[in-house]
PyMOL Python script that loads the backbone (N, CA, C, O; Angstrom):
from pymol import cmd

cmd.read_pdbstr("""\
ATOM      1  N   MET A   1      54.359 135.086 -84.713  1.00  0.00           N
ATOM      2  CA  MET A   1      54.640 135.315 -83.313  1.00  0.00           C
ATOM      3  C   MET A   1      53.311 135.459 -82.585  1.00  0.00           C
ATOM      4  O   MET A   1      52.396 136.115 -83.083  1.00  0.00           O
ATOM      5  N   THR A   2      53.204 134.858 -81.423  1.00  0.00           N
ATOM      6  CA  THR A   2      51.957 134.893 -80.673  1.00  0.00           C
ATOM      7  C   THR A   2      52.065 135.847 -79.497  1.00  0.00           C
ATOM      8  O   THR A   2      53.157 136.139 -79.009  1.00  0.00           O
ATOM      9  N   ASN A   3      50.930 136.318 -79.060  1.00  0.00           N
ATOM     10  CA  ASN A   3      50.853 137.213 -77.911  1.00  0.00           C
ATOM     11  C   ASN A   3      50.588 136.373 -76.669  1.00  0.00           C
ATOM     12  O   ASN A   3      49.547 135.724 -76.569  1.00  0.00           O
ATOM     13  N   ASN A   4      51.528 136.383 -75.715  1.00  0.00           N
ATOM     14  CA  ASN A   4      51.333 135.632 -74.479  1.00  0.00           C
ATOM     15  C   ASN A   4      50.962 136.537 -73.307  1.00  0.00           C
ATOM     16  O   ASN A   4      50.806 136.056 -72.184  1.00  0.00           O
ATOM     17  N   GLY A   5      50.821 137.820 -73.546  1.00  0.00           N
ATOM     18  CA  GLY A   5      50.398 138.747 -72.501  1.00  0.00           C
ATOM     19  C   GLY A   5      51.491 139.135 -71.517  1.00  0.00           C
ATOM     20  O   GLY A   5      51.196 139.723 -70.476  1.00  0.00           O
ATOM     21  N   GLY A   6      52.750 138.820 -71.821  1.00  0.00           N
ATOM     22  CA  GLY A   6      53.858 139.166 -70.939  1.00  0.00           C
ATOM     23  C   GLY A   6      54.128 140.663 -70.934  1.00  0.00           C
ATOM     24  O   GLY A   6      53.735 141.379 -71.855  1.00  0.00           O
ATOM     25  N   ASN A   7      54.809 141.135 -69.879  1.00  0.00           N
ATOM     26  CA  ASN A   7      55.120 142.561 -69.766  1.00  0.00           C
ATOM     27  C   ASN A   7      55.968 143.055 -70.928  1.00  0.00           C
ATOM     28  O   ASN A   7      55.880 144.227 -71.294  1.00  0.00           O
ATOM     29  N   HIS A   8      56.787 142.189 -71.517  1.00  0.00           N
ATOM     30  CA  HIS A   8      57.627 142.614 -72.631  1.00  0.00           C
ATOM     31  C   HIS A   8      56.809 142.892 -73.887  1.00  0.00           C
ATOM     32  O   HIS A   8      57.330 143.437 -74.860  1.00  0.00           O
ATOM     33  N   GLN A   9      55.528 142.520 -73.870  1.00  0.00           N
ATOM     34  CA  GLN A   9      54.653 142.772 -75.018  1.00  0.00           C
ATOM     35  C   GLN A   9      53.612 143.852 -74.739  1.00  0.00           C
ATOM     36  O   GLN A   9      52.739 144.099 -75.571  1.00  0.00           O
ATOM     37  N   LYS A  10      53.696 144.486 -73.595  1.00  0.00           N
ATOM     38  CA  LYS A  10      52.742 145.534 -73.226  1.00  0.00           C
ATOM     39  C   LYS A  10      53.403 146.898 -73.347  1.00  0.00           C
ATOM     40  O   LYS A  10      54.534 147.095 -72.900  1.00  0.00           O
ATOM     41  N   TRP A  11      52.695 147.829 -73.948  1.00  0.00           N
ATOM     42  CA  TRP A  11      53.217 149.172 -74.156  1.00  0.00           C
ATOM     43  C   TRP A  11      52.160 150.181 -73.756  1.00  0.00           C
ATOM     44  O   TRP A  11      50.966 149.881 -73.752  1.00  0.00           O
ATOM     45  N   THR A  12      52.604 151.367 -73.424  1.00  0.00           N
ATOM     46  CA  THR A  12      51.698 152.477 -73.144  1.00  0.00           C
ATOM     47  C   THR A  12      51.910 153.527 -74.216  1.00  0.00           C
ATOM     48  O   THR A  12      53.034 153.969 -74.455  1.00  0.00           O
ATOM     49  N   VAL A  13      50.822 153.924 -74.860  1.00  0.00           N
ATOM     50  CA  VAL A  13      50.902 154.985 -75.864  1.00  0.00           C
ATOM     51  C   VAL A  13      50.646 156.294 -75.143  1.00  0.00           C
ATOM     52  O   VAL A  13      49.610 156.473 -74.502  1.00  0.00           O
ATOM     53  N   LEU A  14      51.597 157.207 -75.252  1.00  0.00           N
ATOM     54  CA  LEU A  14      51.501 158.493 -74.576  1.00  0.00           C
ATOM     55  C   LEU A  14      51.618 159.579 -75.634  1.00  0.00           C
ATOM     56  O   LEU A  14      52.694 159.801 -76.190  1.00  0.00           O
ATOM     57  N   TYR A  15      50.511 160.253 -75.909  1.00  0.00           N
ATOM     58  CA  TYR A  15      50.511 161.281 -76.938  1.00  0.00           C
ATOM     59  C   TYR A  15      51.294 162.501 -76.475  1.00  0.00           C
ATOM     60  O   TYR A  15      51.293 162.838 -75.291  1.00  0.00           O
ATOM     61  N   VAL A  16      51.952 163.151 -77.404  1.00  0.00           N
ATOM     62  CA  VAL A  16      52.848 164.255 -77.103  1.00  0.00           C
ATOM     63  C   VAL A  16      52.145 165.368 -76.338  1.00  0.00           C
ATOM     64  O   VAL A  16      52.730 165.944 -75.420  1.00  0.00           O
ATOM     65  N   ASP A  17      50.917 165.680 -76.693  1.00  0.00           N
ATOM     66  CA  ASP A  17      50.226 166.769 -76.009  1.00  0.00           C
ATOM     67  C   ASP A  17      49.795 166.392 -74.592  1.00  0.00           C
ATOM     68  O   ASP A  17      49.428 167.276 -73.817  1.00  0.00           O
ATOM     69  N   LYS A  18      49.826 165.118 -74.233  1.00  0.00           N
ATOM     70  CA  LYS A  18      49.457 164.656 -72.897  1.00  0.00           C
ATOM     71  C   LYS A  18      50.672 164.285 -72.046  1.00  0.00           C
ATOM     72  O   LYS A  18      50.531 164.006 -70.855  1.00  0.00           O
ATOM     73  N   ALA A  19      51.852 164.282 -72.642  1.00  0.00           N
ATOM     74  CA  ALA A  19      53.060 163.875 -71.923  1.00  0.00           C
ATOM     75  C   ALA A  19      53.492 164.983 -70.969  1.00  0.00           C
ATOM     76  O   ALA A  19      53.679 166.131 -71.371  1.00  0.00           O
ATOM     77  N   GLY A  20      53.641 164.630 -69.738  1.00  0.00           N
ATOM     78  CA  GLY A  20      54.127 165.580 -68.741  1.00  0.00           C
ATOM     79  C   GLY A  20      55.607 165.351 -68.499  1.00  0.00           C
ATOM     80  O   GLY A  20      56.235 164.512 -69.144  1.00  0.00           O
ATOM     81  N   LYS A  21      56.143 166.089 -67.583  1.00  0.00           N
ATOM     82  CA  LYS A  21      57.544 165.938 -67.227  1.00  0.00           C
ATOM     83  C   LYS A  21      57.728 164.616 -66.479  1.00  0.00           C
ATOM     84  O   LYS A  21      56.906 164.252 -65.637  1.00  0.00           O
ATOM     85  N   THR A  22      58.792 163.914 -66.788  1.00  0.00           N
ATOM     86  CA  THR A  22      59.109 162.668 -66.098  1.00  0.00           C
ATOM     87  C   THR A  22      59.553 162.966 -64.678  1.00  0.00           C
ATOM     88  O   THR A  22      60.323 163.897 -64.441  1.00  0.00           O
ATOM     89  N   ASP A  23      59.061 162.167 -63.726  1.00  0.00           N
ATOM     90  CA  ASP A  23      59.490 162.347 -62.339  1.00  0.00           C
ATOM     91  C   ASP A  23      60.987 162.101 -62.245  1.00  0.00           C
ATOM     92  O   ASP A  23      61.487 161.082 -62.721  1.00  0.00           O
ATOM     93  N   ASP A  24      61.699 163.037 -61.629  1.00  0.00           N
ATOM     94  CA  ASP A  24      63.149 162.871 -61.516  1.00  0.00           C
ATOM     95  C   ASP A  24      63.597 162.725 -60.063  1.00  0.00           C
ATOM     96  O   ASP A  24      64.798 162.712 -59.789  1.00  0.00           O
ATOM     97  N   LYS A  25      62.654 162.616 -59.129  1.00  0.00           N
ATOM     98  CA  LYS A  25      62.978 162.409 -57.717  1.00  0.00           C
ATOM     99  C   LYS A  25      62.013 161.387 -57.142  1.00  0.00           C
ATOM    100  O   LYS A  25      60.962 161.107 -57.719  1.00  0.00           O
ATOM    101  N   GLY A  26      62.387 160.837 -56.001  1.00  0.00           N
ATOM    102  CA  GLY A  26      61.521 159.888 -55.321  1.00  0.00           C
ATOM    103  C   GLY A  26      61.802 158.454 -55.741  1.00  0.00           C
ATOM    104  O   GLY A  26      62.682 158.185 -56.559  1.00  0.00           O
ATOM    105  N   LEU A  27      61.032 157.542 -55.162  1.00  0.00           N
ATOM    106  CA  LEU A  27      61.212 156.114 -55.390  1.00  0.00           C
ATOM    107  C   LEU A  27      60.501 155.674 -56.657  1.00  0.00           C
ATOM    108  O   LEU A  27      59.330 155.994 -56.860  1.00  0.00           O
ATOM    109  N   ASP A  28      61.203 154.944 -57.505  1.00  0.00           N
ATOM    110  CA  ASP A  28      60.602 154.320 -58.680  1.00  0.00           C
ATOM    111  C   ASP A  28      60.165 152.928 -58.251  1.00  0.00           C
ATOM    112  O   ASP A  28      60.999 152.040 -58.077  1.00  0.00           O
ATOM    113  N   LYS A  29      58.859 152.731 -58.079  1.00  0.00           N
ATOM    114  CA  LYS A  29      58.341 151.473 -57.547  1.00  0.00           C
ATOM    115  C   LYS A  29      58.552 150.297 -58.488  1.00  0.00           C
ATOM    116  O   LYS A  29      58.649 149.158 -58.030  1.00  0.00           O
ATOM    117  N   ASP A  30      58.626 150.542 -59.789  1.00  0.00           N
ATOM    118  CA  ASP A  30      58.835 149.456 -60.748  1.00  0.00           C
ATOM    119  C   ASP A  30      60.232 148.858 -60.635  1.00  0.00           C
ATOM    120  O   ASP A  30      60.407 147.654 -60.821  1.00  0.00           O
ATOM    121  N   PHE A  31      61.231 149.690 -60.331  1.00  0.00           N
ATOM    122  CA  PHE A  31      62.619 149.239 -60.305  1.00  0.00           C
ATOM    123  C   PHE A  31      63.212 149.172 -58.900  1.00  0.00           C
ATOM    124  O   PHE A  31      64.242 148.526 -58.709  1.00  0.00           O
ATOM    125  N   GLY A  32      62.590 149.821 -57.910  1.00  0.00           N
ATOM    126  CA  GLY A  32      63.063 149.765 -56.532  1.00  0.00           C
ATOM    127  C   GLY A  32      64.238 150.671 -56.227  1.00  0.00           C
ATOM    128  O   GLY A  32      64.902 150.493 -55.206  1.00  0.00           O
ATOM    129  N   PHE A  33      64.509 151.638 -57.086  1.00  0.00           N
ATOM    130  CA  PHE A  33      65.589 152.591 -56.867  1.00  0.00           C
ATOM    131  C   PHE A  33      65.012 153.990 -56.686  1.00  0.00           C
ATOM    132  O   PHE A  33      63.955 154.310 -57.230  1.00  0.00           O
ATOM    133  N   HIS A  34      65.715 154.820 -55.917  1.00  0.00           N
ATOM    134  CA  HIS A  34      65.374 156.239 -55.841  1.00  0.00           C
ATOM    135  C   HIS A  34      65.959 156.915 -57.076  1.00  0.00           C
ATOM    136  O   HIS A  34      67.111 156.672 -57.437  1.00  0.00           O
ATOM    137  N   ARG A  35      65.173 157.750 -57.712  1.00  0.00           N
ATOM    138  CA  ARG A  35      65.607 158.431 -58.937  1.00  0.00           C
ATOM    139  C   ARG A  35      66.681 159.469 -58.621  1.00  0.00           C
ATOM    140  O   ARG A  35      66.528 160.277 -57.705  1.00  0.00           O
ATOM    141  N   ASN A  36      67.769 159.438 -59.389  1.00  0.00           N
ATOM    142  CA  ASN A  36      68.848 160.424 -59.321  1.00  0.00           C
ATOM    143  C   ASN A  36      69.427 160.620 -57.918  1.00  0.00           C
ATOM    144  O   ASN A  36      69.921 161.703 -57.608  1.00  0.00           O
ATOM    145  N   ARG A  37      69.375 159.612 -57.083  1.00  0.00           N
ATOM    146  CA  ARG A  37      69.938 159.682 -55.725  1.00  0.00           C
ATOM    147  C   ARG A  37      71.187 158.794 -55.676  1.00  0.00           C
ATOM    148  O   ARG A  37      71.080 157.586 -55.886  1.00  0.00           O
ATOM    149  N   PRO A  38      72.354 159.357 -55.407  1.00  0.00           N
ATOM    150  CA  PRO A  38      73.594 158.572 -55.426  1.00  0.00           C
ATOM    151  C   PRO A  38      73.599 157.450 -54.386  1.00  0.00           C
ATOM    152  O   PRO A  38      73.079 157.599 -53.280  1.00  0.00           O
ATOM    153  N   PHE A  39      74.200 156.325 -54.773  1.00  0.00           N
ATOM    154  CA  PHE A  39      74.370 155.192 -53.860  1.00  0.00           C
ATOM    155  C   PHE A  39      75.650 154.462 -54.233  1.00  0.00           C
ATOM    156  O   PHE A  39      76.251 154.732 -55.272  1.00  0.00           O
ATOM    157  N   TYR A  40      76.063 153.530 -53.372  1.00  0.00           N
ATOM    158  CA  TYR A  40      77.247 152.708 -53.611  1.00  0.00           C
ATOM    159  C   TYR A  40      76.816 151.279 -53.878  1.00  0.00           C
ATOM    160  O   TYR A  40      75.803 150.823 -53.346  1.00  0.00           O
ATOM    161  N   ILE A  41      77.573 150.573 -54.695  1.00  0.00           N
ATOM    162  CA  ILE A  41      77.386 149.140 -54.900  1.00  0.00           C
ATOM    163  C   ILE A  41      78.510 148.466 -54.129  1.00  0.00           C
ATOM    164  O   ILE A  41      79.667 148.501 -54.549  1.00  0.00           O
ATOM    165  N   ARG A  42      78.164 147.844 -52.986  1.00  0.00           N
ATOM    166  CA  ARG A  42      79.167 147.298 -52.085  1.00  0.00           C
ATOM    167  C   ARG A  42      79.156 145.777 -52.121  1.00  0.00           C
ATOM    168  O   ARG A  42      78.095 145.152 -52.125  1.00  0.00           O
ATOM    169  N   SER A  43      80.347 145.191 -52.146  1.00  0.00           N
ATOM    170  CA  SER A  43      80.513 143.752 -52.118  1.00  0.00           C
ATOM    171  C   SER A  43      80.145 143.211 -50.744  1.00  0.00           C
ATOM    172  O   SER A  43      80.330 143.896 -49.738  1.00  0.00           O
ATOM    173  N   ARG A  44      79.629 141.995 -50.693  1.00  0.00           N
ATOM    174  CA  ARG A  44      79.296 141.366 -49.421  1.00  0.00           C
ATOM    175  C   ARG A  44      80.466 140.536 -48.891  1.00  0.00           C
ATOM    176  O   ARG A  44      80.351 139.910 -47.838  1.00  0.00           O
ATOM    177  N   LEU A  45      81.574 140.526 -49.601  1.00  0.00           N
ATOM    178  CA  LEU A  45      82.758 139.822 -49.141  1.00  0.00           C
ATOM    179  C   LEU A  45      83.374 140.560 -47.952  1.00  0.00           C
ATOM    180  O   LEU A  45      82.955 141.671 -47.627  1.00  0.00           O
ATOM    181  N   GLY A  46      84.351 139.956 -47.312  1.00  0.00           N
ATOM    182  CA  GLY A  46      84.940 140.481 -46.083  1.00  0.00           C
ATOM    183  C   GLY A  46      85.459 141.903 -46.149  1.00  0.00           C
ATOM    184  O   GLY A  46      85.272 142.659 -45.195  1.00  0.00           O
ATOM    185  N   MET A  47      86.097 142.294 -47.228  1.00  0.00           N
ATOM    186  CA  MET A  47      86.669 143.640 -47.331  1.00  0.00           C
ATOM    187  C   MET A  47      85.615 144.715 -47.630  1.00  0.00           C
ATOM    188  O   MET A  47      85.878 145.907 -47.466  1.00  0.00           O
ATOM    189  N   LYS A  48      84.433 144.296 -48.065  1.00  0.00           N
ATOM    190  CA  LYS A  48      83.321 145.212 -48.386  1.00  0.00           C
ATOM    191  C   LYS A  48      83.756 146.332 -49.322  1.00  0.00           C
ATOM    192  O   LYS A  48      83.500 147.508 -49.064  1.00  0.00           O
ATOM    193  N   ARG A  49      84.407 145.956 -50.396  1.00  0.00           N
ATOM    194  CA  ARG A  49      84.858 146.952 -51.375  1.00  0.00           C
ATOM    195  C   ARG A  49      83.685 147.443 -52.215  1.00  0.00           C
ATOM    196  O   ARG A  49      82.617 146.831 -52.245  1.00  0.00           O
ATOM    197  N   LEU A  50      83.913 148.565 -52.898  1.00  0.00           N
ATOM    198  CA  LEU A  50      82.872 149.204 -53.696  1.00  0.00           C
ATOM    199  C   LEU A  50      83.172 149.074 -55.182  1.00  0.00           C
ATOM    200  O   LEU A  50      84.331 149.039 -55.594  1.00  0.00           O
ATOM    201  N   ALA A  51      82.109 149.004 -55.980  1.00  0.00           N
ATOM    202  CA  ALA A  51      82.268 149.028 -57.432  1.00  0.00           C
ATOM    203  C   ALA A  51      82.691 150.435 -57.848  1.00  0.00           C
ATOM    204  O   ALA A  51      82.060 151.419 -57.464  1.00  0.00           O
ATOM    205  N   GLU A  52      83.753 150.522 -58.629  1.00  0.00           N
ATOM    206  CA  GLU A  52      84.265 151.822 -59.075  1.00  0.00           C
ATOM    207  C   GLU A  52      84.571 151.755 -60.569  1.00  0.00           C
ATOM    208  O   GLU A  52      85.094 150.756 -61.062  1.00  0.00           O
ATOM    209  N   CYS A  53      84.240 152.822 -61.274  1.00  0.00           N
ATOM    210  CA  CYS A  53      84.563 152.920 -62.705  1.00  0.00           C
ATOM    211  C   CYS A  53      85.992 153.398 -62.870  1.00  0.00           C
ATOM    212  O   CYS A  53      86.388 154.426 -62.320  1.00  0.00           O
ATOM    213  N   ILE A  54      86.751 152.646 -63.628  1.00  0.00           N
ATOM    214  CA  ILE A  54      88.094 153.044 -64.029  1.00  0.00           C
ATOM    215  C   ILE A  54      87.993 153.277 -65.529  1.00  0.00           C
ATOM    216  O   ILE A  54      87.940 152.317 -66.298  1.00  0.00           O
ATOM    217  N   GLY A  55      87.966 154.505 -65.948  1.00  0.00           N
ATOM    218  CA  GLY A  55      87.620 154.792 -67.331  1.00  0.00           C
ATOM    219  C   GLY A  55      86.112 154.644 -67.473  1.00  0.00           C
ATOM    220  O   GLY A  55      85.423 154.352 -66.496  1.00  0.00           O
ATOM    221  N   ALA A  56      85.606 154.839 -68.655  1.00  0.00           N
ATOM    222  CA  ALA A  56      84.161 154.821 -68.840  1.00  0.00           C
ATOM    223  C   ALA A  56      83.588 153.418 -68.950  1.00  0.00           C
ATOM    224  O   ALA A  56      82.383 153.242 -68.767  1.00  0.00           O
ATOM    225  N   SER A  57      84.403 152.415 -69.241  1.00  0.00           N
ATOM    226  CA  SER A  57      83.844 151.093 -69.507  1.00  0.00           C
ATOM    227  C   SER A  57      84.466 149.967 -68.685  1.00  0.00           C
ATOM    228  O   SER A  57      84.285 148.799 -69.029  1.00  0.00           O
ATOM    229  N   ASN A  58      85.185 150.274 -67.622  1.00  0.00           N
ATOM    230  CA  ASN A  58      85.819 149.252 -66.799  1.00  0.00           C
ATOM    231  C   ASN A  58      85.374 149.436 -65.349  1.00  0.00           C
ATOM    232  O   ASN A  58      85.629 150.479 -64.746  1.00  0.00           O
ATOM    233  N   VAL A  59      84.712 148.427 -64.794  1.00  0.00           N
ATOM    234  CA  VAL A  59      84.255 148.478 -63.412  1.00  0.00           C
ATOM    235  C   VAL A  59      85.056 147.471 -62.604  1.00  0.00           C
ATOM    236  O   VAL A  59      85.211 146.321 -63.015  1.00  0.00           O
ATOM    237  N   THR A  60      85.563 147.902 -61.455  1.00  0.00           N
ATOM    238  CA  THR A  60      86.357 147.038 -60.599  1.00  0.00           C
ATOM    239  C   THR A  60      85.998 147.307 -59.146  1.00  0.00           C
ATOM    240  O   THR A  60      85.319 148.290 -58.850  1.00  0.00           O
ATOM    241  N   LEU A  61      86.442 146.449 -58.240  1.00  0.00           N
ATOM    242  CA  LEU A  61      86.204 146.654 -56.813  1.00  0.00           C
ATOM    243  C   LEU A  61      87.386 147.381 -56.190  1.00  0.00           C
ATOM    244  O   LEU A  61      88.538 146.997 -56.391  1.00  0.00           O
ATOM    245  N   LYS A  62      87.094 148.431 -55.433  1.00  0.00           N
ATOM    246  CA  LYS A  62      88.128 149.250 -54.787  1.00  0.00           C
ATOM    247  C   LYS A  62      87.721 149.542 -53.350  1.00  0.00           C
ATOM    248  O   LYS A  62      86.551 149.415 -52.988  1.00  0.00           O
ATOM    249  N   ARG A  63      88.699 149.938 -52.531  1.00  0.00           N
ATOM    250  CA  ARG A  63      88.405 150.382 -51.174  1.00  0.00           C
ATOM    251  C   ARG A  63      87.660 151.712 -51.208  1.00  0.00           C
ATOM    252  O   ARG A  63      87.801 152.497 -52.145  1.00  0.00           O
ATOM    253  N   TYR A  64      86.870 151.948 -50.171  1.00  0.00           N
ATOM    254  CA  TYR A  64      86.106 153.183 -50.064  1.00  0.00           C
ATOM    255  C   TYR A  64      87.040 154.394 -50.039  1.00  0.00           C
ATOM    256  O   TYR A  64      88.050 154.400 -49.336  1.00  0.00           O
ATOM    257  N   ALA A  65      86.688 155.406 -50.811  1.00  0.00           N
ATOM    258  CA  ALA A  65      87.391 156.690 -50.797  1.00  0.00           C
ATOM    259  C   ALA A  65      86.315 157.773 -50.676  1.00  0.00           C
ATOM    260  O   ALA A  65      85.406 157.848 -51.503  1.00  0.00           O
ATOM    261  N   LYS A  66      86.423 158.596 -49.659  1.00  0.00           N
ATOM    262  CA  LYS A  66      85.398 159.593 -49.374  1.00  0.00           C
ATOM    263  C   LYS A  66      85.139 160.508 -50.565  1.00  0.00           C
ATOM    264  O   LYS A  66      86.063 161.088 -51.135  1.00  0.00           O
ATOM    265  N   ASN A  67      83.861 160.625 -50.929  1.00  0.00           N
ATOM    266  CA  ASN A  67      83.369 161.522 -51.988  1.00  0.00           C
ATOM    267  C   ASN A  67      83.953 161.238 -53.374  1.00  0.00           C
ATOM    268  O   ASN A  67      83.964 162.133 -54.218  1.00  0.00           O
ATOM    269  N   ARG A  68      84.431 160.040 -53.629  1.00  0.00           N
ATOM    270  CA  ARG A  68      84.931 159.712 -54.963  1.00  0.00           C
ATOM    271  C   ARG A  68      83.735 159.398 -55.870  1.00  0.00           C
ATOM    272  O   ARG A  68      83.041 158.402 -55.670  1.00  0.00           O
ATOM    273  N   LYS A  69      83.504 160.258 -56.866  1.00  0.00           N
ATOM    274  CA  LYS A  69      82.340 160.125 -57.736  1.00  0.00           C
ATOM    275  C   LYS A  69      82.374 158.854 -58.579  1.00  0.00           C
ATOM    276  O   LYS A  69      81.322 158.357 -58.980  1.00  0.00           O
ATOM    277  N   ALA A  70      83.545 158.327 -58.850  1.00  0.00           N
ATOM    278  CA  ALA A  70      83.650 157.101 -59.640  1.00  0.00           C
ATOM    279  C   ALA A  70      83.116 155.890 -58.870  1.00  0.00           C
ATOM    280  O   ALA A  70      82.902 154.835 -59.468  1.00  0.00           O
ATOM    281  N   GLN A  71      82.895 156.019 -57.545  1.00  0.00           N
ATOM    282  CA  GLN A  71      82.331 154.943 -56.735  1.00  0.00           C
ATOM    283  C   GLN A  71      80.833 155.140 -56.478  1.00  0.00           C
ATOM    284  O   GLN A  71      80.196 154.290 -55.856  1.00  0.00           O
ATOM    285  N   GLN A  72      80.284 156.227 -56.941  1.00  0.00           N
ATOM    286  CA  GLN A  72      78.865 156.518 -56.717  1.00  0.00           C
ATOM    287  C   GLN A  72      78.062 156.213 -57.977  1.00  0.00           C
ATOM    288  O   GLN A  72      78.520 156.451 -59.095  1.00  0.00           O
ATOM    289  N   TRP A  73      76.861 155.684 -57.777  1.00  0.00           N
ATOM    290  CA  TRP A  73      75.965 155.305 -58.866  1.00  0.00           C
ATOM    291  C   TRP A  73      74.612 155.960 -58.630  1.00  0.00           C
ATOM    292  O   TRP A  73      74.306 156.388 -57.516  1.00  0.00           O
ATOM    293  N   PHE A  74      73.803 156.036 -59.684  1.00  0.00           N
ATOM    294  CA  PHE A  74      72.443 156.546 -59.534  1.00  0.00           C
ATOM    295  C   PHE A  74      71.557 155.896 -60.586  1.00  0.00           C
ATOM    296  O   PHE A  74      72.034 155.454 -61.631  1.00  0.00           O
ATOM    297  N   PHE A  75      70.256 155.843 -60.296  1.00  0.00           N
ATOM    298  CA  PHE A  75      69.271 155.301 -61.230  1.00  0.00           C
ATOM    299  C   PHE A  75      68.759 156.435 -62.089  1.00  0.00           C
ATOM    300  O   PHE A  75      68.235 157.420 -61.572  1.00  0.00           O
ATOM    301  N   ASP A  76      68.906 156.306 -63.405  1.00  0.00           N
ATOM    302  CA  ASP A  76      68.440 157.320 -64.347  1.00  0.00           C
ATOM    303  C   ASP A  76      66.992 156.983 -64.730  1.00  0.00           C
ATOM    304  O   ASP A  76      66.753 155.955 -65.364  1.00  0.00           O
ATOM    305  N   PRO A  77      66.021 157.830 -64.355  1.00  0.00           N
ATOM    306  CA  PRO A  77      64.620 157.515 -64.638  1.00  0.00           C
ATOM    307  C   PRO A  77      64.249 157.599 -66.117  1.00  0.00           C
ATOM    308  O   PRO A  77      63.228 157.044 -66.522  1.00  0.00           O
ATOM    309  N   VAL A  78      65.044 158.269 -66.917  1.00  0.00           N
ATOM    310  CA  VAL A  78      64.741 158.395 -68.347  1.00  0.00           C
ATOM    311  C   VAL A  78      65.146 157.123 -69.085  1.00  0.00           C
ATOM    312  O   VAL A  78      64.343 156.562 -69.831  1.00  0.00           O
ATOM    313  N   THR A  79      66.376 156.663 -68.886  1.00  0.00           N
ATOM    314  CA  THR A  79      66.860 155.470 -69.588  1.00  0.00           C
ATOM    315  C   THR A  79      66.580 154.183 -68.829  1.00  0.00           C
ATOM    316  O   THR A  79      66.747 153.093 -69.376  1.00  0.00           O
ATOM    317  N   LYS A  80      66.150 154.297 -67.559  1.00  0.00           N
ATOM    318  CA  LYS A  80      65.877 153.148 -66.690  1.00  0.00           C
ATOM    319  C   LYS A  80      67.114 152.267 -66.516  1.00  0.00           C
ATOM    320  O   LYS A  80      67.017 151.040 -66.521  1.00  0.00           O
ATOM    321  N   THR A  81      68.274 152.903 -66.361  1.00  0.00           N
ATOM    322  CA  THR A  81      69.534 152.189 -66.177  1.00  0.00           C
ATOM    323  C   THR A  81      70.297 152.772 -64.991  1.00  0.00           C
ATOM    324  O   THR A  81      69.970 153.849 -64.493  1.00  0.00           O
ATOM    325  N   LEU A  82      71.316 152.044 -64.550  1.00  0.00           N
ATOM    326  CA  LEU A  82      72.220 152.547 -63.530  1.00  0.00           C
ATOM    327  C   LEU A  82      73.375 153.245 -64.213  1.00  0.00           C
ATOM    328  O   LEU A  82      73.962 152.710 -65.153  1.00  0.00           O
ATOM    329  N   LYS A  83      73.703 154.434 -63.747  1.00  0.00           N
ATOM    330  CA  LYS A  83      74.801 155.205 -64.313  1.00  0.00           C
ATOM    331  C   LYS A  83      75.780 155.585 -63.218  1.00  0.00           C
ATOM    332  O   LYS A  83      75.414 155.724 -62.051  1.00  0.00           O
ATOM    333  N   ASN A  84      77.015 155.748 -63.616  1.00  0.00           N
ATOM    334  CA  ASN A  84      78.047 156.162 -62.688  1.00  0.00           C
ATOM    335  C   ASN A  84      77.972 157.673 -62.511  1.00  0.00           C
ATOM    336  O   ASN A  84      77.661 158.394 -63.459  1.00  0.00           O
ATOM    337  N   ASN A  85      78.253 158.154 -61.313  1.00  0.00           N
ATOM    338  CA  ASN A  85      78.151 159.582 -61.022  1.00  0.00           C
ATOM    339  C   ASN A  85      79.285 160.391 -61.654  1.00  0.00           C
ATOM    340  O   ASN A  85      79.204 161.618 -61.721  1.00  0.00           O
ATOM    341  N   TYR A  86      80.332 159.723 -62.112  1.00  0.00           N
ATOM    342  CA  TYR A  86      81.436 160.415 -62.781  1.00  0.00           C
ATOM    343  C   TYR A  86      81.320 160.273 -64.300  1.00  0.00           C
ATOM    344  O   TYR A  86      81.479 161.251 -65.031  1.00  0.00           O
ATOM    345  N   TRP A  87      81.045 159.066 -64.771  1.00  0.00           N
ATOM    346  CA  TRP A  87      80.905 158.789 -66.203  1.00  0.00           C
ATOM    347  C   TRP A  87      79.430 158.722 -66.551  1.00  0.00           C
ATOM    348  O   TRP A  87      78.899 157.635 -66.780  1.00  0.00           O
ATOM    349  N   LYS A  88      78.768 159.848 -66.594  1.00  0.00           N
ATOM    350  CA  LYS A  88      77.317 159.910 -66.737  1.00  0.00           C
ATOM    351  C   LYS A  88      76.805 159.557 -68.129  1.00  0.00           C
ATOM    352  O   LYS A  88      75.607 159.331 -68.302  1.00  0.00           O
ATOM    353  N   SER A  89      77.673 159.507 -69.106  1.00  0.00           N
ATOM    354  CA  SER A  89      77.224 159.183 -70.458  1.00  0.00           C
ATOM    355  C   SER A  89      77.171 157.688 -70.724  1.00  0.00           C
ATOM    356  O   SER A  89      76.765 157.272 -71.810  1.00  0.00           O
ATOM    357  N   HIS A  90      77.578 156.862 -69.746  1.00  0.00           N
ATOM    358  CA  HIS A  90      77.580 155.410 -69.904  1.00  0.00           C
ATOM    359  C   HIS A  90      76.688 154.768 -68.857  1.00  0.00           C
ATOM    360  O   HIS A  90      76.527 155.295 -67.757  1.00  0.00           O
ATOM    361  N   SER A  91      76.104 153.617 -69.209  1.00  0.00           N
ATOM    362  CA  SER A  91      75.227 152.890 -68.286  1.00  0.00           C
ATOM    363  C   SER A  91      75.841 151.543 -67.917  1.00  0.00           C
ATOM    364  O   SER A  91      76.605 150.960 -68.686  1.00  0.00           O
ATOM    365  N   LEU A  92      75.495 151.067 -66.738  1.00  0.00           N
ATOM    366  CA  LEU A  92      75.960 149.761 -66.274  1.00  0.00           C
ATOM    367  C   LEU A  92      75.051 148.694 -66.854  1.00  0.00           C
ATOM    368  O   LEU A  92      73.827 148.818 -66.804  1.00  0.00           O
ATOM    369  N   HIS A  93      75.643 147.652 -67.402  1.00  0.00           N
ATOM    370  CA  HIS A  93      74.855 146.510 -67.870  1.00  0.00           C
ATOM    371  C   HIS A  93      75.544 145.239 -67.420  1.00  0.00           C
ATOM    372  O   HIS A  93      76.757 145.221 -67.214  1.00  0.00           O
ATOM    373  N   LEU A  94      74.778 144.186 -67.269  1.00  0.00           N
ATOM    374  CA  LEU A  94      75.308 142.916 -66.791  1.00  0.00           C
ATOM    375  C   LEU A  94      75.490 141.938 -67.930  1.00  0.00           C
ATOM    376  O   LEU A  94      75.930 140.809 -67.710  1.00  0.00           O
TER     377      LEU A  94
END
""", "prot")
cmd.dss("prot")
cmd.show_as("cartoon", "prot")
cmd.util.cbc("prot")
cmd.orient("prot")
């Protein structure tokens, strides 16, 4: 295997005694999401429905419901994934 210098081949070594607390607020510039700040994933179609978790592993489009946690998402800075505000133990993947 050859080294092509791509980001997938670059790593940062962080020694345990130098590791600080991971930032859990503010904008993550690498991913473009605010850390741990709830948001909605809204369709651009006419009804503008929201992505909602039905169970831990089923995502569907539903009408907006005020303060429904199953329709809220957040960026987890530790796992670098999108998680549902109700089903926090699962991550969204495409």
